[in-house]
PARO-743759 format. One record per residue: chain; x, y, z of N, C-alpha, C, O in turn; residue number from 1. Coordinates in pm, whole numbers, plus 32768, in hexadecimal, padded with zeros to 4 digits. Example, Ala and Ser with C-alpha at 12.3 -4.5 7.8 and 13.67 -1.06 7.14 Angstrom:
BEGIN
["A", [8527, 7DC7, 830C], [84CE, 7E3E, 830C], [8528, 7EB6, 830C], [8590, 7EB4, 834E], 1] ["A", [8505, 7F1F, 82C4], [8557, 7F96, 82CA], [850A, 8003, 8313], [853D, 8072, 8324], 2] 
end
This chain:
BEGIN
["A", [F077, 8344, 02D8], [F06D, 82FD, 036C], [F0F5, 82AB, 0369], [F12B, 8275, 0308], 1] ["A", [F11A, 82AE, 03E2], [F19A, 823D, 042B], [F143, 81EC, 046B], [F0EE, 821B, 04B6], 2] ["A", [F150, 814B, 044D], [F142, 80E9, 0470], [F1C7, 80A9, 04F2], [F238, 809D, 04C2], 3] ["A", [F1BC, 808F, 055D], [F20A, 808E, 05B5], [F1C0, 7FF0, 05DB], [F159, 7FE6, 061E], 4] ["A", [F21F, 7F61, 0594], [F212, 7EEF, 05D3], [F27F, 7EB4, 062D], [F2F8, 7EC8, 061F], 5] ["A", [F236, 7E53, 06A6], [F264, 7E0B, 06DE], [F2A9, 7D82, 069B], [F299, 7D62, 0625], 6] ["A", [F2F7, 7D37, 06FB], [F365, 7CC0, 06B8], [F345, 7C87, 072C], [F3B8, 7C72, 0754], 7] ["A", [F2F9, 7C5A, 0789], [F2F4, 7C23, 0850], [F31A, 7B73, 07F4], [F37D, 7B2B, 0801], 8] ["A", [F2BC, 7B62, 07B0], [F293, 7AD3, 07B8], [F31E, 7A70, 0736], [F315, 7A0D, 06ED], 9] ["A", [F382, 7ACB, 0754], [F3CB, 7AAE, 06E8], [F415, 7A11, 06E5], [F453, 79E5, 0684], 10] ["A", [F3FF, 79C7, 0766], [F432, 7940, 078C], [F39D, 78DA, 077C], [F3A3, 7870, 07BA], 11] ["A", [F346, 78EC, 0749], [F2E5, 78B7, 073D], [F29A, 7892, 06E8], [F244, 78D1, 06AA], 12] ["A", [F2C2, 7804, 06E1], [F299, 77B1, 065A], [F210, 77F8, 05FF], [F207, 77D7, 0588], 13] ["A", [F1DA, 782A, 061D], [F12D, 7856, 05CF], [F106, 78C2, 0675], [F0C9, 78BB, 06E0], 14] ["A", [F154, 7912, 062D], [F145, 79BA, 0696], [F0AD, 79D0, 0698], [F06D, 79DE, 0700], 15] ["A", [F077, 79D1, 061D], [EFD4, 7A0D, 0604], [EFE6, 7AA2, 05DF], [F05C, 7AB9, 05C5], 16] ["A", [EFA1, 7AFD, 05D7], [EFCA, 7B84, 058B], [EFE9, 7BBA, 0622], [EFD2, 7B98, 0696], 17] ["A", [F030, 7C2C, 05D3], [F093, 7C95, 05E2], [F03A, 7D18, 062C], [EFD6, 7D3F, 05F0], 18] ["A", [F059, 7D50, 0699], [F03A, 7DB1, 06BC], [F075, 7E5A, 0646], [F09B, 7E5F, 05D1], 19] ["A", [F066, 7EA8, 0691], [F051, 7F40, 062D], [F01B, 7F9B, 068B], [EFB2, 7F8D, 06C9], 20] ["A", [F09B, 802F, 0697], [F045, 8094, 06BF], [F04B, 811B, 0649], [F0B4, 8151, 0625], 21] ["A", [EFD4, 813A, 0622], [EFDA, 81CF, 05D5], [EFDC, 824A, 060D], [EFAA, 8256, 067D], 22] ["A", [EFFD, 828B, 05E6], [F00B, 8316, 05E5], [F094, 8333, 0670], [F10B, 831F, 0658], 23] ["A", [F069, 835C, 06E4], [F0C9, 839C, 0736], [F07D, 830A, 07CC], [F06E, 8331, 0840], 24] ["A", [F06D, 82C2, 07B9], [F009, 8270, 0808], [EF77, 828F, 0825], [EF3C, 826B, 088B], 25] ["A", [EF2A, 82F6, 0794], [EEBD, 82DE, 07A9], [EE7A, 824E, 07D0], [EE39, 8232, 0834], 26] ["A", [EE9D, 8202, 0768], [EE45, 81A9, 0732], [EECB, 8136, 075C], [EF41, 815A, 0760], 27] ["A", [EE98, 80A4, 077A], [EEC3, 8035, 0798], [EE92, 7FBA, 0753], [EE2B, 7F8F, 0787], 28] ["A", [EEC4, 7F69, 06DF], [EE91, 7ED8, 0707], [EED5, 7E61, 0757], [EF4C, 7E48, 0743], 29] ["A", [EE84, 7E13, 07B7], [EEF3, 7DBB, 07F9], [EEBD, 7D49, 07DB], [EE52, 7D46, 079E], 30] ["A", [EF10, 7CBB, 0809], [EEFB, 7C7C, 07DF], [EE76, 7C31, 0830], [EEA6, 7C06, 0899], 31] ["A", [EE1F, 7C1C, 082D], [EDB5, 7BB2, 085B], [ED93, 7B4D, 0843], [ED2D, 7B45, 07FE], 32] ["A", [EDDF, 7ABB, 0876], [ED8D, 7A88, 0834], [EE16, 7A5E, 07A0], [EE91, 7A61, 0795], 33] ["A", [ED87, 7A35, 073C], [EDAF, 7A18, 06AA], [ED8C, 7AD2, 0681], [ED86, 7AFC, 060E], 34] ["A", [ED7E, 7B12, 06DA], [ED30, 7BA2, 0698], [ED7C, 7C0D, 06A8], [EDF2, 7BF2, 06C0], 35] ["A", [ED52, 7CBF, 069F], [ED6B, 7D1F, 06CF], [ED24, 7D5E, 0713], [ECB6, 7D87, 06ED], 36] ["A", [ED50, 7D70, 077B], [ECDF, 7DD0, 07C8], [ED23, 7E64, 07BB], [ED9D, 7E76, 07C2], 37] ["A", [ECB9, 7ED6, 07A6], [ECD3, 7F48, 075C], [EC8B, 7FA0, 07D8], [EC15, 7FAD, 07F6], 38] ["A", [ED20, 7FE4, 081E], [ED26, 802E, 0888], [ED32, 80DC, 086E], [ED9E, 810E, 084F], 39] ["A", [ECBC, 812C, 087E], [ECED, 81C0, 088F], [ECB4, 8212, 0901], [EC3F, 8222, 0923], 40] ["A", [ED0D, 8238, 0928], [ED0E, 827A, 09C8], [ECD2, 823C, 0A31], [EC6E, 8264, 0A6D], 41] ["A", [ED23, 81BF, 0A4D], [ED29, 8190, 0AC1], [ECA8, 8126, 0AB6], [EC90, 80E3, 0B1A], 42] ["A", [EC5D, 8117, 0A4A], [EBCE, 80EA, 0A19], [EBD9, 806C, 0989], [EBFE, 807C, 0914], 43] ["A", [EBBB, 8023, 09B5], [EB86, 7FA9, 0975], [EB26, 7F9B, 08EA], [EAC9, 7F4D, 08D3], 44] ["A", [EB48, 7FDA, 08B9], [EAEF, 7FF1, 081B], [EAB0, 7F8C, 07DA], [EA35, 7F84, 07D6], 45] ["A", [EB02, 7F36, 07A2], [EADE, 7EBD, 0748], [EB2D, 7E17, 073C], [EB1B, 7E0E, 06C3], 46] ["A", [EB4E, 7DDB, 074D], [EB59, 7D7A, 0729], [EB2B, 7D21, 0676], [EAC2, 7CF6, 0648], 47] ["A", [EBCD, 7D2A, 063C], [EBB8, 7D3F, 05B3], [EBEC, 7CB6, 05AF], [EC27, 7C7C, 060B], 48] ["A", [EBCE, 7C84, 052C], [EBF1, 7C07, 051B], [ECAD, 7BF5, 04B1], [ECE2, 7B86, 04A7], 49] ["A", [ECCE, 7C35, 0493], [ED34, 7C5F, 043A], [ED7D, 7CFB, 045A], [ED59, 7D64, 048E], 50] ["A", [EDDE, 7CD1, 0427], [EE10, 7D62, 040B], [EDC2, 7DDE, 0390], [ED8F, 7E4C, 03AA], 51] ["A", [EDD1, 7DA1, 031B], [ED6E, 7E02, 02DC], [ED02, 7E20, 0322], [ED07, 7E9B, 031D], 52] ["A", [EC85, 7DFE, 0375], [EC1C, 7E2D, 03AF], [EC38, 7E88, 0409], [EBEB, 7EE3, 0427], 53] ["A", [ECB5, 7E73, 043E], [ECAB, 7ED4, 04A7], [ED08, 7F4E, 04B5], [ED15, 7FA0, 0510], 54] ["A", [ED5E, 7F39, 040B], [ED6F, 7FBB, 03D9], [ED14, 7FED, 038C], [ED47, 805B, 0373], 55] ["A", [ECB6, 7FEA, 0357], [EC50, 7FD3, 0346], [EBF1, 804A, 03CA], [EBCA, 80BF, 03BD], 56] ["A", [EBEA, 800A, 0419], [EB94, 8038, 0481], [EBCD, 80AE, 04B5], [EB82, 8106, 04DE], 57] ["A", [EC56, 80BD, 04BA], [EC99, 8128, 04FD], [EC7C, 81A6, 04B3], [EC5E, 8214, 04E0], 58] ["A", [EC8A, 817D, 0435], [EC86, 8221, 03B7], [EBE9, 824B, 03DB], [EBC8, 82B3, 0413], 59] ["A", [EB93, 81E5, 03AD], [EB13, 8227, 03B6], [EAEA, 8261, 0442], [EAA5, 82C7, 043C], 60] ["A", [EB0E, 822C, 04CC], [EB10, 8272, 0576], [EB4E, 82D3, 0544], [EAE9, 8318, 0536], 61] ["A", [EB99, 830F, 0520], [EC0E, 837E, 0521], [EBA8, 83E4, 04BF], [EB8F, 8452, 04F1], 62] ["A", [EB79, 83CC, 0453], [EB1E, 8428, 0445], [EAAD, 8423, 0437], [EA76, 8436, 03CA], 63] ["A", [EA75, 840A, 049E], [E9E5, 83D6, 04F0], [EA10, 8466, 055C], [E9D4, 84D0, 0570], 64] ["A", [EA79, 843A, 0586], [EAC2, 84B1, 0603], [EAD9, 8535, 05DE], [EAB5, 8591, 0628], 65] ["A", [EB13, 8549, 0570], [EB0B, 85AA, 0528], [EAB0, 8602, 0504], [EAB9, 8678, 0525], 66] ["A", [EA4A, 85D0, 04B9], [E9C6, 8601, 0498], [E997, 8639, 051A], [E987, 86B3, 0520], 67] ["A", [E97D, 85EE, 0584], [E922, 8637, 0626], [E9A2, 867E, 0646], [E9B3, 868A, 06C0], 68] ["A", [EA08, 86B5, 05F6], [EA48, 871C, 066F], [EA93, 8711, 06D3], [EAC4, 8772, 070D], 69] ["A", [EAAD, 866D, 0701], [EADE, 864B, 0778], [EB9A, 866A, 0762], [EBD7, 8631, 0707], 70] ["A", [EBD0, 86B5, 07AF], [EC4B, 86E9, 077F], [ECCE, 8677, 07B2], [ECEF, 862C, 080E], 71] ["A", [ECF5, 86A8, 0738], [ED7E, 866A, 06E0], [EDEF, 865C, 0759], [EE26, 86C2, 0781], 72] ["A", [EE11, 85D5, 0794], [EE7D, 85A7, 07C0], [EEF4, 85EE, 075C], [EEF3, 8602, 06E2], 73] ["A", [EF4F, 860A, 07BB], [EFE2, 865B, 076C], [F08D, 85E2, 07B2], [F100, 85FE, 078F], 74] 
end
């Protein structure tokens, strides 16, 4: 799995979490205050407290989508 990190807060002293994208734009974790908001297909799925919980949530959500037979975005 390939992660793309953005570094838009490079000049701030206390920037907070850094957003990332998983896949080809399937999932995005964007900074939301001091937390990360998970977005998938234009819908806000969840607000996570840290990067690790965001990664875990995305992995679990991907597995659930595959079990349901949702079409895979390529």
